[in-house]
N, C-alpha and C positions, 0 to 999 in steps of 0.2 A: 777385238774382232777386226778382221781385215776389211778395209773399206772397198766397196765394189767399184768397178770401172765407171767413171762419170762421163764417158764419151758416148754419144748416141748419134746415129747417122742423121745429118741434115740439121742438127741443132748446134748453136754456138752460144757462148756466154762470156760475160766480163763483169768486173766490179771495180769501182774507183771511189776515192773519197769525194764527198760533196758538201761537207760541213754540217751534216745533220747530227752526227755524233760528236761528243766533246773531245774524244781521243784522237781524232784525225784519221781513224782507220777507214778502210773502204766501207761505204754505207749506201752506195747507189749501185744497183745491179741490173743487168739486162740479159734476158734469155730470149734468143731469136731463132726462128725457124727459117732456114734458107730457102725452103720450098713453101708453097701454099699449104696451109694447115687448117684443120677443123678444131674447134675448141668447145669445151663444156666446163661449167663451173657451178659450185655451190657456195653460198655466201651466208654471212652471219644472220641469225634470226633476231638480233638485238634491234629494237626500234630506233636506237641511236646509231646510225650508220655513218661511217667515215666517208669522206669525199671520194677516195679511190674505190670504195665498194660501190657507191652510186654510179660512178662512171663505168666501171668494169661490168657491172650488171647490165648496163645499157649496151655497151660495145659487144658483148658476147652473144646477144640475142640472135644474130643471124648465123652464128657458128663459125665465122671466119676470123681466125686469130693468127697473127704472125709474131707478136712479141709481148713480153711482160717486162715492165719497168718497175722495180721494187726498191724502196728505200727503207732503211732501219734508223732508229733513233728518234723518229717523229711519226706519230700516227696520222697526222692530218685529219683528226677527228674533232668534232665540236669546233670547227673553224669557219662555219657559215659559208656565205657565197664566195668569200675570198678563197677559202680552202678548196671549193669545187673548181674555181677558176685556176688555182695552182695545179690541181690534178689534170685539168684539161690542157694547160700549158705544158706540163710534163709530157703528156701523150703527144702533143703537137710537135714538140722539139724532137722527140724520138721518131715520129712519123717522117719529118723532113730529113732527119739525118739518115734514116734507113731507106727512105724512098718507098714507103708503103702507106696506104690510107690510114688516117688517124683512127678510124673505126676498128682497125685491126690491131690496135695497141691497147693492152690492158695495163692498169696501174695498180700497184699494191703498196701499202705502207704499214709500218709497225713501229711502236715506240710510245713516247709520251703523248697523252691526249691533251688537246687544248692549246697547243702552241703552233704558230704558223711555220710552214716549211721554209727552209733557207733556199729561196728560189734563185738567188744570185749564185749560190753554189751549184745548184742543179743546172742552170744555164751554162755555167762555165765547164761543168763536168761532162755533160752529155756528149759533146763531140769526141772527147777522149774515151768515153765509154764505148761508143760505137767503133772507134778505130782499134780498140783493144779486143774486140770479139775474136774468140778462138774456140776450137772444139774442146780444148782443155779448160776453158773458162767456167764451165758449170761448177767446178769445185770452188772457184772464187765466188760465184753467186751464192752457193750454200753457206759460205763463211760470212759474207756481207749481210745476209738476212738476219743473223743472230743478234739478240739483244741480251737477255739474261740467260740465254742458253749456255751450257757448259761444254757441249760438244755438237759437232755436225750431225744432222739426221739425214741419212741417205739410204735408199733401198733400190734394188734392181731385180727385175724378172726377165728371163730369156725364154722365149717361146717359139713355136713353129706352127704356121697355119696349115702345113701339109704341102704348101707351094713355095713358102719362103720363111726364113727365120726372121724374128723381130725381137725388139727389146722394149721394156718399160722401165723408165728411170724416174725415181721420185726423190725430191729434196723437201725439207720442211724446217720450220723454226717454231718453237713454242716451249714454254717452261712454266709460265704462270698465267693466271686469268683463264684457266682451262675448265670448261664445262660445256657439255652438249646443250643445244645442238652446236657442235663444233667448239672452237676454243680460240684463245689468243694465239692464233697460229696462221701461218701462211704455208700452204703446201702446193708446190708446182710439180706436175708430173708430165713427162713427155714420152712419146712413143713414136717409133718409125713405122708403125702399122698403118695400113690404109683401111679406114673405116668411115662409114657415113655418120653424119651429125646425130641423127636420132638414136641409133643404137649406142653411140658413144655416150650421149647424155644419160640414157637409161643405165648403162653400165656404171657410170660415175655415181649416179644416185644410189644404186644398189651397194656399191663398195663403200661409199661414205657412211651409209646407214649402219654398216657392220663394223666400222673402224673408228673414224673421228667422232661419230655420234655415240660412242660407247666408252668415252674416257672422261675423267674429271681429276683435277688437282685441287681446286679450291671453290668450285661451284659458281665462278664468275664467267659470264659470257662477254666476249669482247665486242668492240665496235668495228673491228677490222678483219675478222676471220674470213678466209676464203680458201677454197681448194680449186685449182685451175688445172685442167688436163688438155694437152695439145697433141694432136696426131697428124704427122706430116706425110705419111704414105711413102717414105723413102724405101721401105721394104719391098714395094711393088708386088704385093701379095695377091692382088685381085680380090674378087668378092669372097666374103667369109662364109664358110659352111656353119651350120648351127654348132657343130662340135668345136670349130676353131673360135667362134665367138664366145662360147662358154669358157674355153681355156683363157681367152683374153680377159674376161670378166674375173675369173678366178685369180689370174696374175695381177690384175689391177687391185683386187681386194687384198692380195698378199702384200703388195707394196704399201698400200694404205695402212694395213694392220701393223706392219713393221714400223712405219713412221709414227703411228698413234702410240704404240707401246714405248717408243723412244721418248716421245713427249712426256709421258707419265714418268718414265724412269728418270728423266731430267727435270721433273717437277721441282720448282724452286725450293731448295733445302731438303728435298725428299731423300729418305734412306730406304724406303720400302716401296715395292710395286705389288699391289694386291688385287686379285680378281674376286669380285663379289658375285657369286652365282646364286640365283634364286630359282628354285624348282617347285613344281607342284602348285603354281599360282592358278587362280580362278580364271584369269584371262591373260592374254599376252601383254596387254597394256599394264595390268597390275604387276606382272613379273618385272617389267622395266621400271615402273614407279618404285617398287620395293628396292630393287638394286640401286637405283639412283639415290633414294633416301638414305640408305645405309652408307653408300659410297661417299656421300656429301656431308655426313654427320661429323661435325668437328670433334665431338666426344669420341666417336669411333676412331677417327683419324689420329687423335692424340694417343689413344690406346694402342694403335698400331705402332706408333713411334716408341711408346714405352714397352712394347713387347708384352702387353698385358691382355690376356684373353678375357676381357671384361664383357662377357656376353649379354649382360643386362643392358648395356648401351645399344647393342644390336636389336634386342627385343623392343626397347623403347622407341628406336627409330622405326621399326616395322609398325608399331602400334600407332604412331602418329602419321603414317604414310597414307592412310585412308583406304588401304587395300582390304580385301576380304581375308580375314584370318581368325583362327581360334587359338588363343594363347597356349592351351595345353596340348596342341597338336604340332607345335613347331620343333624341328630338330635342327641343330647347328653343328657344323664341323669346321675345324681349322686344319687344312690339308686333309689327312686321313684320321685325325683325332676328333672323336665326337665329344663335344663339351656340353651339349644340351639335348635332352631327350624328352619329348612330350612337354616342352615348356619349362622343364626343371634342369638345373645344373647337374653334371655328372660327378662333381666333387673335385677335391684338391689334386688327386693324382692325374686326372684327365687334364686339368688346367695347367699343371706343371709340364705335362707332355706337349700341350698346345703352345705354351710359352717358348719351349725349345724350337718348335716349328717357326715361330714368329721371329726368331733371331735370323732367319734366312732373308736374303735380299728380296726374294719373290716367293709368294705362296698364294693360296686361295682360301676364301671363306665361303662355305656352301650352306645355304639355308633351304630347308625342305618345309614347305607350308602345308602340304597334304590337303589342298583345296581344289586342285584341278590338274591339268596336264601341261600347263604352259611354263616355259622357263626363259630366262634372259640373264644377261650379265653386264657388269661394268668393270672397267679397270680404273683403280684409284691409287693414290699415294698417301703416305702419312703426312701429318702436319707437325712441323718442327720449329724450334727456336729460329733456325736459319731462315725459314720462310718469312717470319716477321721482320727479321733484320734486313733482308733483301728489299721488302716492300715498304718498309718504314722510311727509307731514304732514297727511293728509286729515282726521284727527280733531282735530288740535291747531292 
């Protein structure tokens, strides 16, 4: 797939090595708005929050953001007061080099938990990072964010308010430790649209709920997850009509959904991307609970890897999810092949047809509960030998 244009008006980026990664590759990135910008963010729900999460949550409160400094190779999580001091120092160094208030600098980290940042490397690298800023540098930012990722994750939406064209550009990293709410992921999204802080925040919350909060790879929520959105108004579009705002929210959602799907497709060792659809649930909450339970079942996920339509594992997951259900009213499909009707299997012929569908890289599993009118879905991946290999020696 052809990569979208990674330039966007008023934003520049750069990445340089800072000694956080063992391989000496660029691991410190900077995304900078040359104009005043408003920002909004969504952060991990984990009670163990990395130092950069704590700092960025505080700095984004007033909605004024000019830059994001991100490092990979080290999460700066579970590092105590010293880790928070390092996050503040990183923001301070960027603030002085860029000539903007420290409160307008956000910090993000991803990598190994429990190790101190190489602050000597960051001190040395930051002046070079600022001097390297260029409109073409957002591509370097996307690369430098990667840890166990196997490819860059980028998406773009081009829109028009009726008075001016604008763009939304998103980059993300994430492949493992992926589970709503959000994931071991960093997602940075920038737009040249002019928009006020409050409608931006609401749009971000809506889009995150439909995208990054509907994916799982392994059921683990990270200490460092964040989605950050910056809007700098370079499009000079004036006030937004309700129609223009709705188009922006739709575009923002599309970008986030693209990035979320890429994260699942790049799940550590994953060979399948599977949508779990639950219909006919008694409540909306129960539809999501059912989809999450099936999507996170290790037994279901290994069956996906083995291309085995083992519907008993799906039924078992539903049964322990705590939702309202009646066993003999459940129907299950793999793509368009019905394998369960009224809680009973449809036989060997149906399962053989379903197994053929499961050889595809991407497909869906649909569950009809017949208990109500609500539905929801989750995007998941299979669980493979490679996932264990990657995570067994991640630090060594």
